[in-house]
GUSERO-21513 format. One line per field, with one value per atom (N, C-alpha, C): residue in one letter; x negated, y, z; residue number from 1; atom name. Coordinates in steps of 0.2 Angstrom, whole numbers. Atoms other than C-alpha are relative to their C-alpha. Last residue first. Layout:
BEGIN
aa <- (A | ...)
X <- (X | ...)
Y <- (Y | ...)
Z <- (Z | ...)
i <- (NUM | ...)
at <- (CA | ...)
This chain:
BEGIN
aa <- (X | X | X | X | X | X | X | X | X | X | X | X | X | X | X | X | X | X | X | X | X | X | X | X | X | X | X | X | X | X | X | X | X | X | X | X | X | X | X | X | X | X | X | X | X | X | X | X | X | X | X | X | X | X | X | X | X | X | X | X | X | X | X | X | X | X | X | X | X | X | X | X | X | X | X | X | X | X | X | X | X | X | X | X | X | X | X | X | X | X | X | X | X | X | X | X | X | X | X | X | X | X | X | X | X | X | X | X | X | X | X | X | X | X | X | X | X | X | X | X | X | X | X | X | X | X | X | X | X | X | X | X | X | X | X | X | X | X | X | X | X | X | X | X | X | X | X | X | X | X | X | X | X | X | X | X | X | X | X | X | X | X | X | X | X | X | X | X | X | X | X | X | X | X | X | X | X | X | X | X | X | X | X | X | X | X | X | X | X | X | X | X | X | X | X | X | X | X | X | X | X | X | X | X | X | X | X | X | X | X | X | X | X | X | X | X | X | X | X | X | X | X | X | X | X | X | X | X | X | X | X | X | X | X | X | X | X | X | X | X | X | X | X | X | X | X | X | X | X | X | X | X | X | X | X | X | X | X | X | X | X | X | X | X | X | X | X | X | X | X | X | X | X | X | X | X | X | X | X | X | X | X | X | X | X | X | X | X | X | X | X | X | X | X | X | X | X | X | X | X | X | X | X | X | X | X | X | X | X | X | X | X | X | X | X | X | X | X | X | X | X | X | X | X | X | X | X | X | X | X | X | X | X | X | X | X | X | X | X | X | X | X | X | X | X | X | X | X | X | X | X | X | X | X | X | X | X | X | X | X | X | X | X | X | X | X | X | X | X | X | X | X | X | X | X | X | X | X | X | X | X | X | X | X | X | X | X | X | X | X | X | X | X | X | X | X | X | X | X | X | X | X | X | X | X | X | X | X | X | X | X | X | X | X | X | X | X | X | X | X | X | X | X | X | X | X | X | X | X | X | X | X | X | X | X | X | X | X | X | X | X | X | X | X | X | X | X | X | X | X | X | X | X | X | X | X | X | X | X | X | X | X | X | X | X | X | X | X | X | X | X | X | X | X | X | X | X | X | X | X | X | X | X | X | X | X | X | X | X | X | X | X | X | X | X | X | X | X | X | X | X | X | X | X | X | X | X | X | X | X | X | X | X | X | X | X | X | X | X | X | X | X)
X <- (4 | 3 | -7 | 2 | 17 | -5 | -1 | 20 | -3 | -6 | 12 | 1 | -6 | 2 | 5 | -6 | -15 | 6 | -3 | -29 | 6 | -1 | -38 | 4 | -2 | -46 | 1 | -3 | -47 | 3 | -2 | -60 | 4 | 2 | -60 | 2 | -5 | -59 | -2 | -1 | -73 | 5 | 6 | -78 | 0 | 0 | -60 | -6 | -5 | -60 | 0 | 2 | -76 | 5 | 7 | -72 | -2 | -2 | -54 | -6 | -3 | -60 | 2 | 5 | -72 | 3 | 5 | -59 | -5 | -4 | -46 | -5 | 0 | -59 | 4 | 7 | -64 | 1 | 2 | -46 | -6 | -4 | -40 | -2 | 1 | -55 | 4 | 7 | -54 | -1 | 0 | -35 | -6 | -4 | -37 | 1 | 4 | -52 | 5 | 5 | -43 | -4 | -3 | -27 | -6 | -1 | -37 | 3 | -1 | -38 | 1 | 6 | -45 | 0 | 5 | -30 | -7 | 4 | -20 | -4 | -4 | -9 | -3 | 0 | -21 | 3 | 7 | -24 | 0 | 2 | -5 | -7 | -3 | -1 | -2 | 4 | -13 | 2 | 7 | -5 | -4 | 0 | 12 | -6 | -2 | 7 | 1 | 5 | -2 | 2 | 2 | 12 | -6 | -5 | 19 | -1 | 2 | 3 | 5 | 5 | 9 | -3 | -3 | 25 | -6 | -4 | 16 | 3 | 5 | 5 | 3 | 3 | 20 | -6 | -5 | 27 | -2 | 1 | 11 | 4 | 7 | 11 | -1 | -1 | 30 | -6 | -4 | 27 | 1 | 3 | 13 | 3 | 5 | 23 | -5 | -3 | 39 | -6 | -6 | 37 | 1 | 3 | 20 | 5 | -2 | 28 | -3 | -7 | 28 | 2 | -5 | 13 | 7 | -2 | 1 | 6 | -6 | -4 | 1 | 2 | -22 | 6 | 4 | -18 | -3 | -3 | -3 | -4 | -4 | -13 | 4 | 5 | -26 | 4 | 2 | -12 | -5 | -6 | -5 | -2 | -1 | -22 | 6 | 3 | -26 | 2 | -3 | -15 | -2 | -7 | -20 | 3 | 1 | -39 | 7 | 4 | -37 | -1 | -4 | -23 | -3 | -6 | -33 | 4 | 3 | -49 | 5 | 3 | -40 | -2 | -6 | -30 | -2 | -2 | -46 | 6 | 4 | -53 | 2 | -1 | -37 | -5 | -6 | -36 | 0 | 0 | -54 | 6 | 5 | -52 | -1 | -3 | -36 | -4 | -4 | -45 | 4 | 4 | -58 | 4 | 4 | -46 | -4 | -5 | -35 | -3 | -4 | -50 | 5 | -5 | -55 | 4 | 1 | -65 | 6 | 3 | -64 | -2 | -2 | -52 | -3 | -7 | -53 | 3 | -3 | -71 | 8 | 1 | -77 | 3 | -3 | -68 | -1 | -5 | -73 | 3 | 3 | -89 | 5 | 4 | -79 | -4 | -4 | -66 | -4 | -1 | -78 | 4 | 7 | -84 | 1 | 1 | -65 | -7 | -5 | -63 | -1 | 3 | -79 | 5 | 6 | -73 | -3 | -3 | -56 | -6 | -4 | -64 | 3 | 4 | -77 | 4 | 4 | -64 | -5 | -5 | -52 | -4 | -3 | -65 | 3 | 4 | -77 | 2 | 7 | -69 | -4 | 0 | -50 | -7 | -1 | -52 | 0 | 7 | -58 | 0 | 4 | -41 | -7 | -3 | -32 | -3 | 2 | -45 | 3 | 7 | -42 | -2 | 1 | -23 | -7 | -3 | -21 | -1 | 4 | -34 | 3 | 7 | -27 | -3 | -2 | -9 | -7 | -2 | -16 | 2 | 6 | -26 | 2 | 3 | -10 | -6 | -4 | -2 | -2 | 1 | -16 | 4 | 6 | -14 | -2 | -1 | 5 | -7 | -3 | 1 | 1 | 5 | -11 | 3 | 5 | 2 | -5 | -3 | 16 | -5 | 0 | 5 | 3 | 7 | 1 | 0 | 3 | 19 | -7 | -3 | 25 | -3 | -7 | 13 | 2 | -2 | -4 | 7 | -5 | -7 | 2 | 2 | -23 | 5 | 7 | -21 | -2 | 2 | -2 | -7 | -4 | 3 | -2 | 1 | -11 | 4 | 7 | -11 | -1 | -1 | 8 | -7 | -4 | 6 | 0 | 5 | -8 | 4 | 1 | 3 | -4 | -6 | 10 | -1 | -5 | -4 | 6 | 4 | -21 | 6 | 4 | -14 | -3 | -4 | 0 | -4)
Y <- (5 | -183 | 0 | 7 | -177 | -4 | -1 | -159 | -5 | 4 | -160 | 1 | -4 | -147 | -5 | 4 | -157 | 4 | 4 | -143 | -3 | 7 | -140 | -3 | 1 | -124 | -7 | 6 | -124 | -1 | 1 | -110 | -7 | 6 | -104 | -1 | 4 | -85 | -7 | 3 | -75 | -6 | 4 | -69 | -4 | 6 | -64 | -5 | 5 | -52 | -6 | 2 | -42 | -6 | 4 | -42 | -2 | 6 | -36 | -5 | 3 | -22 | -7 | 2 | -16 | -4 | 5 | -16 | -3 | 6 | -7 | -6 | 3 | 6 | -7 | 1 | 10 | -3 | 6 | 10 | -3 | 5 | 22 | -7 | 2 | 34 | -6 | 3 | 34 | -2 | 7 | 37 | -3 | 4 | 52 | -8 | 2 | 59 | -4 | 4 | 59 | -3 | 6 | 66 | -5 | 2 | 81 | -7 | 7 | 90 | -1 | 3 | 107 | -7 | -5 | 112 | -3 | -4 | 96 | 5 | -6 | 90 | 4 | -4 | 76 | 7 | -2 | 70 | 4 | -5 | 70 | 2 | -7 | 62 | 5 | -2 | 47 | 7 | -2 | 45 | 3 | -7 | 46 | 2 | -6 | 33 | 6 | -3 | 22 | 5 | -7 | 20 | 3 | -5 | 6 | 7 | -4 | -4 | 6 | -4 | -11 | 5 | -5 | -16 | 4 | -5 | -24 | 5 | -4 | -33 | 5 | -3 | -40 | 5 | -5 | -45 | 4 | -5 | -55 | 6 | -4 | -63 | 5 | -5 | -67 | 4 | -5 | -75 | 6 | -4 | -85 | 6 | -4 | -91 | 4 | -6 | -96 | 4 | -3 | -111 | 7 | -2 | -117 | 4 | -7 | -118 | 3 | -1 | -137 | 7 | 2 | -139 | 1 | 7 | -129 | -2 | 1 | -113 | -7 | 0 | -111 | -2 | 5 | -117 | 0 | 6 | -106 | -6 | 1 | -91 | -7 | 1 | -94 | 0 | 8 | -96 | -1 | 5 | -79 | -7 | 0 | -70 | -4 | 6 | -75 | 0 | 5 | -61 | -7 | 2 | -49 | -5 | 2 | -50 | -2 | 6 | -50 | -3 | 6 | -39 | -6 | 1 | -26 | -6 | 2 | -29 | -1 | 7 | -29 | -3 | 4 | -14 | -7 | 0 | -4 | -5 | 4 | -9 | 0 | 7 | -3 | -4 | 4 | 12 | -7 | 1 | 17 | -3 | 6 | 14 | -1 | 6 | 25 | -6 | 2 | 39 | -7 | 3 | 39 | -2 | 6 | 41 | -4 | 6 | 53 | -6 | 0 | 65 | -6 | -5 | 71 | -2 | -3 | 58 | 4 | -6 | 57 | 2 | -6 | 44 | 7 | 0 | 29 | 6 | -1 | 32 | 0 | -6 | 35 | 1 | -6 | 21 | 6 | -3 | 7 | 6 | -4 | 4 | 3 | -5 | -2 | 5 | -6 | -12 | 6 | -4 | -24 | 6 | -3 | -29 | 4 | -7 | -31 | 3 | -6 | -43 | 7 | -3 | -53 | 6 | -4 | -55 | 3 | -6 | -62 | 5 | -4 | -74 | 6 | -3 | -80 | 5 | -5 | -83 | 4 | -6 | -92 | 6 | 0 | -104 | 7 | -3 | -103 | 1 | 1 | -113 | 1 | 8 | -113 | -2 | 3 | -95 | -7 | 0 | -90 | -3 | 5 | -95 | -1 | 6 | -84 | -6 | 2 | -71 | -6 | 1 | -70 | -3 | 6 | -71 | -3 | 6 | -59 | -6 | 2 | -47 | -6 | 3 | -47 | -2 | 7 | -44 | -3 | 4 | -29 | -7 | 2 | -22 | -5 | 5 | -22 | -3 | 6 | -12 | -6 | 2 | 1 | -7 | 3 | 3 | -3 | 6 | 6 | -4 | 4 | 19 | -7 | 2 | 28 | -6 | 4 | 29 | -3 | 7 | 34 | -4 | 4 | 48 | -7 | 2 | 54 | -4 | 5 | 54 | -3 | 7 | 62 | -5 | 1 | 77 | -7 | 4 | 78 | 0 | -4 | 92 | -4 | -1 | 84 | 3 | -2 | 85 | 1 | -6 | 85 | 3 | -6 | 74 | 6 | -2 | 61 | 6 | -3 | 61 | 2 | -6 | 58 | 4 | -5 | 44 | 7 | -1 | 36 | 5 | -7 | 38 | 2 | -3 | 20 | 8 | 0 | 11 | 5 | -2 | 11 | 1 | -6 | 12 | 2 | -6 | 0 | 6)
Z <- (3 | 36 | 2 | -4 | 47 | -3 | -7 | 40 | 5 | -2 | 23 | 8 | -3 | 14 | 2 | 1 | 13 | 3 | -5 | 14 | -2 | 1 | -2 | 6 | 7 | 4 | -1 | 1 | 23 | -7 | 7 | 26 | 0 | 3 | 44 | -7 | 1 | 47 | -3 | -6 | 54 | -1 | -1 | 37 | 6 | 4 | 34 | 1 | -3 | 48 | -4 | -7 | 43 | 3 | 0 | 25 | 6 | 3 | 28 | 0 | -4 | 39 | -2 | -5 | 26 | 6 | 3 | 13 | 5 | 1 | 24 | -3 | -6 | 29 | 0 | -2 | 11 | 7 | 4 | 5 | 2 | -2 | 19 | -4 | -7 | 17 | 2 | 0 | -2 | 7 | 3 | -2 | 1 | -4 | 11 | -3 | -6 | 2 | 4 | 2 | -15 | 6 | 1 | -8 | -1 | 7 | -1 | -1 | 2 | 15 | -7 | 2 | 18 | -2 | 3 | 28 | -2 | -5 | 31 | -3 | 0 | 16 | 5 | 6 | 12 | 0 | 2 | 29 | -6 | -5 | 33 | -1 | 2 | 16 | 5 | 6 | 21 | -2 | -3 | 38 | -6 | -4 | 31 | 2 | 5 | 17 | 4 | 5 | 29 | -4 | -3 | 42 | -4 | 2 | 32 | 2 | 5 | 34 | -2 | -3 | 51 | -5 | -5 | 43 | 3 | 4 | 28 | 5 | 2 | 41 | -4 | -6 | 50 | -2 | 0 | 32 | 7 | 6 | 29 | 1 | -1 | 47 | -5 | -6 | 45 | 1 | 2 | 28 | 5 | 5 | 34 | -2 | -3 | 49 | -5 | -3 | 41 | 2 | 4 | 29 | 3 | 6 | 37 | -4 | 1 | 54 | -6 | -3 | 57 | -1 | 4 | 45 | 2 | -1 | 55 | -4 | -4 | 47 | 1 | -7 | 40 | 5 | -2 | 23 | 7 | 0 | 22 | 1 | -5 | 27 | 1 | -6 | 14 | 7 | 0 | 1 | 6 | -2 | 7 | 0 | -7 | 7 | 2 | -3 | -11 | 7 | 4 | -20 | 3 | -4 | -6 | -4 | -7 | -11 | 2 | -1 | -30 | 7 | 1 | -29 | 0 | -5 | -21 | -1 | -7 | -32 | 5 | 1 | -49 | 7 | -1 | -42 | -2 | -7 | -39 | 1 | -4 | -56 | 7 | 2 | -65 | 4 | -3 | -54 | -2 | -7 | -58 | 3 | 0 | -77 | 8 | 2 | -76 | 1 | -6 | -66 | -2 | -6 | -79 | 6 | 3 | -94 | 6 | 0 | -84 | -3 | 6 | -81 | 0 | 1 | -64 | -7 | 7 | -55 | -2 | 1 | -36 | -7 | -4 | -31 | -1 | -2 | -42 | 3 | 6 | -49 | 0 | 3 | -32 | -6 | -3 | -24 | -3 | 5 | -37 | 3 | 5 | -27 | -5 | -3 | -12 | -5 | -1 | -22 | 3 | 7 | -29 | 2 | 2 | -11 | -6 | -4 | -6 | -1 | 2 | -21 | 4 | 6 | -17 | -3 | -1 | 1 | -6 | -3 | -4 | 1 | 5 | -16 | 3 | 5 | -4 | -5 | -4 | 10 | -5 | -1 | -2 | 3 | -6 | -9 | 1 | -5 | -23 | 7 | 1 | -36 | 6 | 0 | -31 | -1 | -7 | -26 | 0 | -3 | -43 | 6 | 4 | -51 | 4 | -2 | -38 | -3 | -6 | -41 | 3 | 0 | -59 | 7 | 4 | -59 | 1 | -3 | -45 | -3 | -6 | -52 | 4 | 2 | -69 | 6 | 3 | -63 | -1 | -6 | -51 | -3 | -4 | -66 | 6 | 3 | -76 | 3 | -1 | -62 | -5 | -6 | -63 | 2 | 1 | -82 | 7 | 4 | -79 | -1 | -4 | -65 | -3 | -5 | -76 | 4 | 3 | -90 | 4 | 2 | -78 | -4 | -6 | -71 | -1 | -2 | -89 | 7 | 5 | -94 | 2 | -1 | -78 | -5 | 2 | -81 | 1 | 6 | -72 | -1 | 4 | -60 | -6 | 7 | -53 | -5 | 1 | -35 | -7 | -5 | -34 | -1 | 2 | -49 | 4 | 7 | -48 | -2 | 2 | -30 | -6 | -3 | -29 | -1 | 5 | -42 | 3 | 6 | -30 | -6 | 1 | -14 | -7 | -1 | -14 | -2 | 5 | -23 | 2 | 7 | -14 | -5 | 0 | 4 | -7 | 0 | 0 | 0)
i <- (174 | 174 | 174 | 173 | 173 | 173 | 172 | 172 | 172 | 171 | 171 | 171 | 170 | 170 | 170 | 169 | 169 | 169 | 168 | 168 | 168 | 167 | 167 | 167 | 166 | 166 | 166 | 165 | 165 | 165 | 164 | 164 | 164 | 163 | 163 | 163 | 162 | 162 | 162 | 161 | 161 | 161 | 160 | 160 | 160 | 159 | 159 | 159 | 158 | 158 | 158 | 157 | 157 | 157 | 156 | 156 | 156 | 155 | 155 | 155 | 154 | 154 | 154 | 153 | 153 | 153 | 152 | 152 | 152 | 151 | 151 | 151 | 150 | 150 | 150 | 149 | 149 | 149 | 148 | 148 | 148 | 147 | 147 | 147 | 146 | 146 | 146 | 145 | 145 | 145 | 144 | 144 | 144 | 143 | 143 | 143 | 142 | 142 | 142 | 141 | 141 | 141 | 140 | 140 | 140 | 139 | 139 | 139 | 138 | 138 | 138 | 137 | 137 | 137 | 136 | 136 | 136 | 135 | 135 | 135 | 134 | 134 | 134 | 133 | 133 | 133 | 132 | 132 | 132 | 131 | 131 | 131 | 130 | 130 | 130 | 129 | 129 | 129 | 128 | 128 | 128 | 127 | 127 | 127 | 126 | 126 | 126 | 125 | 125 | 125 | 124 | 124 | 124 | 123 | 123 | 123 | 122 | 122 | 122 | 121 | 121 | 121 | 120 | 120 | 120 | 119 | 119 | 119 | 118 | 118 | 118 | 117 | 117 | 117 | 116 | 116 | 116 | 115 | 115 | 115 | 114 | 114 | 114 | 113 | 113 | 113 | 112 | 112 | 112 | 111 | 111 | 111 | 110 | 110 | 110 | 109 | 109 | 109 | 108 | 108 | 108 | 107 | 107 | 107 | 106 | 106 | 106 | 105 | 105 | 105 | 104 | 104 | 104 | 103 | 103 | 103 | 102 | 102 | 102 | 101 | 101 | 101 | 100 | 100 | 100 | 99 | 99 | 99 | 98 | 98 | 98 | 97 | 97 | 97 | 96 | 96 | 96 | 95 | 95 | 95 | 94 | 94 | 94 | 93 | 93 | 93 | 92 | 92 | 92 | 91 | 91 | 91 | 90 | 90 | 90 | 89 | 89 | 89 | 88 | 88 | 88 | 87 | 87 | 87 | 86 | 86 | 86 | 85 | 85 | 85 | 84 | 84 | 84 | 83 | 83 | 83 | 82 | 82 | 82 | 81 | 81 | 81 | 80 | 80 | 80 | 79 | 79 | 79 | 78 | 78 | 78 | 77 | 77 | 77 | 76 | 76 | 76 | 75 | 75 | 75 | 74 | 74 | 74 | 73 | 73 | 73 | 72 | 72 | 72 | 71 | 71 | 71 | 70 | 70 | 70 | 69 | 69 | 69 | 68 | 68 | 68 | 67 | 67 | 67 | 66 | 66 | 66 | 65 | 65 | 65 | 64 | 64 | 64 | 63 | 63 | 63 | 62 | 62 | 62 | 61 | 61 | 61 | 60 | 60 | 60 | 59 | 59 | 59 | 58 | 58 | 58 | 57 | 57 | 57 | 56 | 56 | 56 | 55 | 55 | 55 | 54 | 54 | 54 | 53 | 53 | 53 | 52 | 52 | 52 | 51 | 51 | 51 | 50 | 50 | 50 | 49 | 49 | 49 | 48 | 48 | 48 | 47 | 47 | 47 | 46 | 46 | 46 | 45 | 45 | 45 | 44 | 44 | 44 | 43 | 43 | 43 | 42 | 42 | 42 | 41 | 41 | 41 | 40 | 40 | 40 | 39 | 39 | 39 | 38 | 38 | 38 | 37 | 37 | 37 | 36 | 36 | 36 | 35 | 35 | 35 | 34 | 34 | 34 | 33 | 33 | 33 | 32 | 32 | 32 | 31 | 31 | 31 | 30 | 30 | 30 | 29 | 29 | 29 | 28 | 28 | 28 | 27 | 27 | 27 | 26 | 26 | 26 | 25 | 25 | 25 | 24 | 24 | 24 | 23 | 23 | 23 | 22 | 22 | 22 | 21 | 21 | 21 | 20 | 20 | 20 | 19 | 19 | 19 | 18 | 18 | 18 | 17 | 17 | 17 | 16 | 16 | 16 | 15 | 15 | 15 | 14 | 14 | 14 | 13 | 13 | 13 | 12 | 12 | 12 | 11 | 11 | 11 | 10 | 10 | 10 | 9 | 9 | 9 | 8 | 8 | 8 | 7 | 7 | 7 | 6 | 6 | 6 | 5 | 5 | 5 | 4 | 4 | 4 | 3 | 3 | 3 | 2 | 2 | 2 | 1 | 1 | 1)
at <- (N | CA | C | N | CA | C | N | CA | C | N | CA | C | N | CA | C | N | CA | C | N | CA | C | N | CA | C | N | CA | C | N | CA | C | N | CA | C | N | CA | C | N | CA | C | N | CA | C | N | CA | C | N | CA | C | N | CA | C | N | CA | C | N | CA | C | N | CA | C | N | CA | C | N | CA | C | N | CA | C | N | CA | C | N | CA | C | N | CA | C | N | CA | C | N | CA | C | N | CA | C | N | CA | C | N | CA | C | N | CA | C | N | CA | C | N | CA | C | N | CA | C | N | CA | C | N | CA | C | N | CA | C | N | CA | C | N | CA | C | N | CA | C | N | CA | C | N | CA | C | N | CA | C | N | CA | C | N | CA | C | N | CA | C | N | CA | C | N | CA | C | N | CA | C | N | CA | C | N | CA | C | N | CA | C | N | CA | C | N | CA | C | N | CA | C | N | CA | C | N | CA | C | N | CA | C | N | CA | C | N | CA | C | N | CA | C | N | CA | C | N | CA | C | N | CA | C | N | CA | C | N | CA | C | N | CA | C | N | CA | C | N | CA | C | N | CA | C | N | CA | C | N | CA | C | N | CA | C | N | CA | C | N | CA | C | N | CA | C | N | CA | C | N | CA | C | N | CA | C | N | CA | C | N | CA | C | N | CA | C | N | CA | C | N | CA | C | N | CA | C | N | CA | C | N | CA | C | N | CA | C | N | CA | C | N | CA | C | N | CA | C | N | CA | C | N | CA | C | N | CA | C | N | CA | C | N | CA | C | N | CA | C | N | CA | C | N | CA | C | N | CA | C | N | CA | C | N | CA | C | N | CA | C | N | CA | C | N | CA | C | N | CA | C | N | CA | C | N | CA | C | N | CA | C | N | CA | C | N | CA | C | N | CA | C | N | CA | C | N | CA | C | N | CA | C | N | CA | C | N | CA | C | N | CA | C | N | CA | C | N | CA | C | N | CA | C | N | CA | C | N | CA | C | N | CA | C | N | CA | C | N | CA | C | N | CA | C | N | CA | C | N | CA | C | N | CA | C | N | CA | C | N | CA | C | N | CA | C | N | CA | C | N | CA | C | N | CA | C | N | CA | C | N | CA | C | N | CA | C | N | CA | C | N | CA | C | N | CA | C | N | CA | C | N | CA | C | N | CA | C | N | CA | C | N | CA | C | N | CA | C | N | CA | C | N | CA | C | N | CA | C | N | CA | C | N | CA | C | N | CA | C | N | CA | C | N | CA | C | N | CA | C | N | CA | C | N | CA | C | N | CA | C | N | CA | C | N | CA | C | N | CA | C | N | CA | C | N | CA | C | N | CA | C | N | CA | C | N | CA | C | N | CA | C | N | CA | C | N | CA | C | N | CA | C | N | CA | C)
């Protein structure tokens, strides 16, 4: 949410882009998300969930300047594409990782609950980012970059302490 929800607002308010340009950049970003989900989902089968999630977050970090601080629509679209490849690359693999970590008796509910609890926690991200952006001397680029960088680093730290259970047999009593 921190890389997507306010991005169109950033493009409009900070860069003054018209709705057509904002839509075009958003479409490119969404294509990046699709590519990231597919690519990192497949990659996670080969290198493991933890390594795939870590790699996606590592890719997000150097993408931040291109995504948040360039000024032309073309460069911002490239940055948005790379950022969303990375974001959906990580967040697309996290649910299967949660499924593999969950005991069979709660596998149908626990991962979804955890994922949605995370969404609830992230829901304050938009107002927080907007507050930073609208404060005197603030900018949307800075607010977006700060949030994306902190989240990527936190995910790397947390996921590196998580056990890898790729290939877990998904039965309740087996």
